[in-house]
C-alpha positions in Angstrom: -56.8 -19.7 34.8 -59.6 -21.8 32.5 -58.8 -24.9 30.6 -60.0 -23.2 27.4 -56.6 -21.2 28.1 -54.3 -24.3 28.5 -52.1 -25.9 25.5 -53.0 -29.4 26.3 -51.8 -32.1 23.7 -48.3 -33.0 23.2 -48.3 -32.3 19.8 -49.7 -28.4 20.3 -46.5 -28.3 22.5 -44.1 -29.7 20.0 -45.6 -27.5 17.1 -45.4 -24.8 19.2 -41.3 -25.2 20.1 -40.3 -26.7 16.5 -41.1 -23.1 14.9 -38.1 -21.9 17.3 -39.7 -18.0 17.8 -38.5 -18.0 21.9 -37.0 -15.8 24.5 -35.0 -17.0 27.1 -33.7 -15.7 30.8 -32.2 -17.4 33.5 -35.4 -18.8 35.0 -37.6 -19.5 31.9 -37.5 -20.4 28.5 -40.8 -19.0 26.5 -41.5 -20.3 23.0 -44.7 -18.2 21.2 -46.7 -18.8 18.0 -49.2 -17.4 16.4 -53.0 -19.4 16.7 -56.3 -19.0 14.9 -58.1 -18.9 18.2 -59.6 -15.1 19.3 -57.6 -15.6 22.9 -53.8 -16.3 23.7 -53.4 -20.1 25.6 -50.4 -21.1 27.6 -48.7 -24.2 28.5 -46.1 -24.7 31.5 -43.7 -27.5 31.4 -41.2 -28.0 34.5 -38.6 -30.7 34.6 -38.1 -33.9 37.1 -35.0 -32.7 37.7 -36.5 -29.4 39.8 -37.8 -32.1 42.6 -40.6 -34.5 43.0 -44.2 -34.0 41.7 -45.4 -31.8 44.9 -42.8 -29.7 44.0 -43.7 -29.5 40.4 -47.1 -28.6 40.7 -46.5 -25.7 43.2 -43.9 -24.6 40.6 -46.9 -25.2 38.1 -49.4 -23.1 40.1 -47.0 -20.4 40.5 -46.6 -19.8 37.3 -50.0 -20.0 36.4 -50.6 -17.2 39.2 -47.6 -15.3 37.4 -49.3 -15.2 33.9 -53.0 -14.6 34.7 -51.0 -11.0 36.2 -48.6 -10.8 33.1 -49.8 -11.8 29.9 -53.0 -10.1 27.9 -55.5 -13.3 27.3 -57.0 -11.4 24.6 -53.7 -11.7 22.1 -54.2 -14.9 19.6 -50.9 -16.3 20.4 -50.2 -19.8 22.2 -47.1 -19.7 24.6 -45.0 -22.5 26.4 -43.5 -21.5 29.6 -40.4 -24.1 30.3 -39.1 -23.4 33.7 -35.3 -23.7 34.7 -33.2 -24.8 37.3 -32.6 -21.2 38.5 -36.0 -20.6 39.4 -35.7 -22.6 42.7 -32.7 -20.0 43.4 -35.1 -16.7 43.3 -38.5 -15.6 45.3 -41.5 -15.3 44.3 -41.6 -11.8 43.2 -38.2 -12.2 41.3 -39.2 -14.6 39.2 -42.6 -12.7 38.3 -40.3 -9.6 37.5 -38.6 -11.8 35.4 -41.3 -13.0 33.5 -42.9 -9.7 32.8 -39.5 -8.7 31.7 -39.3 -11.7 29.3 -42.6 -10.8 28.5 -42.4 -7.3 27.5 -39.5 -8.5 25.4 -41.6 -10.9 23.6 -44.1 -8.2 22.5 -41.5 -6.0 21.6 -40.2 -8.7 19.1 -43.6 -9.3 17.8 -44.6 -5.7 16.8 -41.8 -5.6 14.6 
């Protein structure tokens, strides 16, 4: 995923989360907010409760790959994905299916 498609600044994370447009399931919480750009941006947050840095970085890499398969980057939305503790209980494909299902629910809500 290119760096231009990532949310990096703490102010951007805070702004998106403060708007409180979100959907959640047992593995993920996704906050979303319309942006002024012509493409989507994604930020990923993994709590220190999930493990040491090596584990957290592995989770971020996995989630980035899942998001590349799932999200349409032509949308002009910012997404913040927060990984929950239950992520570790499921395998990669189960987590991928959960993320896809959650993204579809978000798309339906945005259409309204």
